[in-house]
C-alpha positions as CSV (number, residue, x, y, z in Angstrom):
1,M,120.1,-93.4,-8.3
2,S,116.5,-94.0,-8.9
3,T,116.1,-94.7,-5.7
4,T,117.5,-91.7,-5.0
5,L,115.4,-89.4,-6.9
6,T,112.4,-90.9,-5.7
7,T,113.6,-89.7,-2.0
8,S,114.0,-87.0,-3.2
9,L,110.5,-85.7,-4.9
10,G,109.2,-87.5,-2.2
11,I,111.4,-85.0,0.0
12,L,110.4,-82.2,-2.4
13,A,106.5,-83.1,-1.9
14,I,106.4,-83.2,1.4
15,G,107.7,-79.5,1.6
16,C,105.7,-78.4,-0.4
17,V,102.8,-79.2,1.4
18,L,104.4,-77.9,4.4
19,A,104.8,-74.8,2.7
20,T,101.2,-74.5,1.8
21,G,100.0,-75.7,5.0
22,C,101.7,-73.0,6.4
23,V,100.8,-70.0,3.7
24,R,97.0,-70.7,4.9
25,Q,97.6,-70.5,8.6
26,E,99.3,-67.6,7.8
27,R,96.0,-66.4,6.1
28,Y,93.7,-67.8,8.9
29,D,95.7,-65.9,11.5
30,T,95.6,-62.9,9.5
31,N,91.8,-63.3,8.8
32,V,90.9,-63.9,12.6
33,S,93.2,-60.7,13.5
34,A,91.3,-58.4,11.2
35,T,88.4,-59.8,12.0
36,N,88.7,-59.3,16.1
37,S,89.6,-55.9,15.2
38,L,86.5,-55.3,13.8
39,K,84.4,-56.8,16.2
40,E,86.2,-54.2,18.5
41,Q,85.6,-51.3,16.1
42,L,82.0,-52.6,16.1
43,V,81.7,-52.5,19.6
44,R,83.2,-49.0,19.8
45,T,81.0,-47.6,17.3
46,E,77.9,-49.1,19.0
47,A,78.9,-47.3,21.9
48,D,79.7,-44.3,20.1
49,C,76.3,-44.5,18.6
50,N,74.2,-45.4,22.0
51,A,76.3,-42.4,23.2
52,A,74.7,-40.2,20.7
53,T,71.9,-41.7,21.3
54,T,71.9,-40.5,24.6
55,A,73.7,-36.8,24.3
56,L,70.4,-36.9,21.7
57,E,67.4,-37.7,23.8
58,T,69.0,-35.4,26.8
59,R,69.3,-32.6,23.9
60,D,66.0,-33.2,23.0
61,R,64.5,-32.8,26.7
62,Q,66.4,-29.8,27.1
63,L,64.9,-28.2,24.0
64,A,61.5,-29.4,25.4
65,Q,62.3,-27.7,28.3
66,A,63.8,-24.9,26.8
67,Q,60.7,-24.7,24.3
68,A,58.5,-24.7,27.9
69,N,60.4,-22.2,29.6
70,L,60.2,-20.1,26.5
71,N,56.2,-20.5,26.1
72,A,56.0,-19.2,30.1
73,L,58.1,-16.3,29.5
74,Q,56.0,-15.3,26.3
75,G,53.0,-16.0,28.8
76,Q,54.4,-13.5,31.3
77,Y,55.2,-11.1,28.3
78,D,52.0,-11.1,26.9
79,L,50.4,-10.5,30.9
80,L,53.0,-7.7,31.2
81,A,52.2,-6.1,28.0
82,G,48.6,-5.9,28.9
83,E,49.2,-4.6,32.0
84,L,51.7,-2.0,30.3
85,D,48.8,-0.8,27.9
86,T,46.5,-0.9,30.9
87,I,48.6,1.9,32.6
88,A,49.1,3.2,29.5
89,N,45.5,3.7,29.0
90,A,45.0,5.1,32.5
91,N,48.2,7.9,31.8
92,D,46.7,9.0,28.9
93,D,43.5,9.0,30.6
94,L,44.7,11.3,33.5
95,L,47.3,13.4,31.1
96,T,44.0,14.1,29.2
97,Q,42.2,15.1,32.6
98,V,45.1,17.5,33.4
99,T,46.0,18.8,30.7
100,G,41.7,19.1,30.2
101,I,41.9,21.6,33.7
102,K,43.0,24.5,33.8
103,L,44.0,26.0,36.8
104,G,41.2,28.4,37.4
105,S,39.5,30.0,40.8
106,L,38.6,26.9,42.4
107,P,40.3,24.4,44.2
108,I,42.3,21.4,41.9
109,E,40.4,18.9,43.5
110,T,36.9,20.9,43.1
111,Q,38.0,21.4,39.1
112,Q,38.6,17.5,39.0
113,K,35.3,16.5,40.5
114,L,33.3,18.9,38.5
115,A,34.8,18.1,35.3
116,A,34.9,14.2,35.9
117,L,30.8,14.4,36.4
118,A,30.5,16.4,33.0
119,A,32.9,14.2,31.5
120,T,30.0,11.2,32.6
121,Y,27.0,13.9,31.0
122,P,28.5,14.8,27.8
123,N,24.9,16.4,26.4
124,D,23.5,18.1,29.4
125,M,26.0,19.7,31.9
126,W,29.0,21.7,31.0
127,F,32.1,22.6,33.4
128,D,34.6,26.2,32.5
129,A,37.4,26.2,35.0
130,D,38.1,29.5,34.0
131,T,34.7,30.9,35.3
132,G,34.2,28.3,37.1
133,M,30.9,27.7,36.1
134,L,28.2,24.8,35.9
135,R,25.7,24.6,32.9
136,F,22.5,22.7,32.8
137,G,20.9,22.0,29.6
138,S,17.2,23.1,30.4
139,D,16.0,20.5,28.2
140,F,17.0,18.2,30.4
141,T,16.3,19.5,34.1
142,F,13.2,20.9,32.7
143,S,9.9,20.6,31.0
144,S,9.0,23.1,28.2
145,G,7.6,25.8,29.9
146,Q,7.7,24.5,33.5
147,A,10.1,24.9,36.3
148,Q,9.9,21.9,37.7
149,L,12.9,19.8,38.1
150,R,12.6,16.6,35.8
151,K,13.4,12.7,37.8
152,S,15.8,12.1,35.7
153,A,17.5,15.9,36.3
154,E,17.5,14.9,40.2
155,E,20.6,12.3,40.7
156,L,22.8,15.0,38.6
157,I,21.6,17.3,40.9
158,S,22.3,15.4,43.8
159,R,25.9,15.0,42.8
160,V,26.8,18.6,42.2
161,A,25.5,19.1,46.0
162,T,28.2,16.7,47.1
163,I,30.8,18.2,45.2
164,L,29.8,22.0,46.7
165,N,29.3,20.5,50.0
166,S,33.1,19.0,50.2
167,P,35.7,21.1,52.1
168,E,37.3,22.6,49.0
169,A,34.2,24.4,48.1
170,A,32.6,25.1,51.4
171,N,34.0,28.5,51.0
172,F,32.4,29.2,47.6
173,E,29.2,31.0,47.2
174,I,26.4,29.5,44.8
175,V,25.3,31.9,42.2
176,V,22.6,30.3,40.0
177,I,21.4,31.9,36.9
178,G,18.3,31.2,34.4
179,H,18.0,31.6,30.8
180,T,15.7,30.9,28.4
181,D,15.5,31.9,24.6
182,N,13.4,34.4,23.1
183,V,10.1,31.7,22.4
184,Q,7.5,33.0,25.4
185,P,5.8,30.9,27.7
186,K,2.4,29.6,26.9
187,S,0.6,26.9,28.2
188,S,2.4,28.3,31.4
189,S,1.9,32.1,30.5
190,V,-0.4,32.2,33.3
191,R,1.9,31.4,36.2
192,Y,4.9,33.1,34.3
193,P,4.1,35.9,31.6
194,T,7.7,36.3,30.6
195,N,10.7,34.7,30.2
196,W,12.3,37.0,33.1
197,E,9.7,34.9,35.2
198,L,10.2,31.0,34.2
199,S,14.4,31.6,33.7
200,T,13.8,32.8,37.7
201,A,11.6,29.8,38.5
202,R,14.5,27.6,36.9
203,A,17.0,29.3,39.0
204,V,14.9,29.0,41.9
205,S,14.0,25.3,41.5
206,V,17.6,24.6,41.0
207,A,19.2,25.6,44.6
208,K,16.3,24.3,46.3
209,A,17.7,21.3,44.9
210,L,20.8,21.9,46.0
211,S,19.5,23.3,49.4
212,S,17.5,19.9,50.0
213,N,20.9,17.7,49.5
214,G,22.4,19.6,52.1
215,T,24.0,22.4,50.5
216,D,23.8,26.1,53.2
217,P,21.1,27.9,51.7
218,S,23.0,31.0,52.7
219,R,25.7,30.4,50.1
220,F,23.1,30.9,47.1
221,Q,21.9,34.1,45.4
222,V,19.6,33.4,42.3
223,A,18.6,35.4,39.3
224,G,16.7,35.2,36.1
225,F,18.1,36.7,32.9
226,G,15.3,35.3,30.7
227,E,16.0,35.9,26.7
228,Y,18.5,38.8,27.1
229,R,21.3,37.0,27.2
230,P,21.8,34.6,24.9
231,L,24.8,31.7,24.2
232,V,24.1,31.8,19.9
233,S,21.5,34.0,18.0
234,N,17.9,32.7,18.4
235,R,16.6,30.7,15.7
236,D,12.9,30.3,14.6
237,G,10.8,27.9,16.8
238,G,13.2,27.7,19.8
239,T,17.0,27.9,20.4
240,K,17.9,24.5,22.5
241,E,21.3,26.0,22.9
242,N,19.7,29.3,25.2
243,R,17.9,27.7,27.6
244,R,19.5,26.7,30.6
245,V,20.7,27.3,33.9
246,E,24.5,28.3,35.2
247,I,26.1,27.5,38.7
248,Y,28.8,29.8,39.0
249,L,31.5,29.4,42.1
250,Q,32.5,32.5,43.9
251,P,34.7,33.1,47.3
252,T,32.7,34.3,49.7
253,T,32.5,37.5,50.3
254,E,32.9,39.3,53.7
255,T,29.3,39.5,55.7
256,V,28.3,43.2,56.3
257,S,26.9,43.7,60.0
258,W,24.2,46.2,60.0
259,E,24.1,48.3,63.8
260,T,20.9,48.2,65.4
261,P,20.1,52.2,65.3
262,A,19.4,53.9,68.8
263,T,15.7,53.8,69.6
264,T,13.9,56.9,68.7
265,T,10.3,58.0,69.5
266,E,8.3,58.6,66.4
267,T,5.2,59.4,65.8
268,V,3.4,57.4,62.7
269,I,-0.1,58.9,61.4
270,V,-2.0,55.8,59.5
271,D,-4.1,56.5,57.2
272,I,-7.3,53.9,58.3
273,A,-8.5,53.9,54.8
274,E,-5.3,52.0,53.2
275,E,-4.6,48.3,54.6
276,P,-1.3,47.9,55.7
277,M,1.2,46.3,53.4
278,K,2.0,42.1,54.3
């Protein structure tokens, strides 16, 4: 019996050992399987990370390109905005010119040219489209008490002549009228005893200057009103506003043809004591 018990215990011990070995193998196999699964997950995660990194880099490049495109568009916008501002300013200037020109008796081209020229000499030349009149300040065109044009006025007179000689203005007569204030000539009183002589002489000087620049002399009428048609009330010591030369453009009047009278025989008695008029 003792032998049988010993044998049974031995068998039981061997069974336990075998059973323990089986449990450890199963755990090992389970751990191996779990490790392999984790490795596979790690590989997939790394692949996903790489893909995400690549996508992120692609998005960064796209963002950089989009920013570059935006900067380029902003530059184009700024350029177009500048051009639009320039066009708007030009339109404003044109609108100012158009609204500032009244439909007077002169051709629109002549009005535009005279208005533009007057705008470049705002303190020395004025243009009125209603009356077709140009006005020069005498203090700009002449020295005090003198009727000879100043050098500084010669360029302006030349530019006026260019306009008067244009085809649009060629059919208009030119009336040149001189005016003064009520201060009588002093240093030049021998040559110009009154303002009538001085104002007329100044009108003649302007007409001659225009003629020397190619304006047909047959288009001119010249007059001087002295101090008798002031723009404003004269002040003591002189009145600048009233010292001026005005040019009016008027449609050419018809030329009157004078018929030569029939030849007649007439006896003329001449007093030899009186010298004939020259």
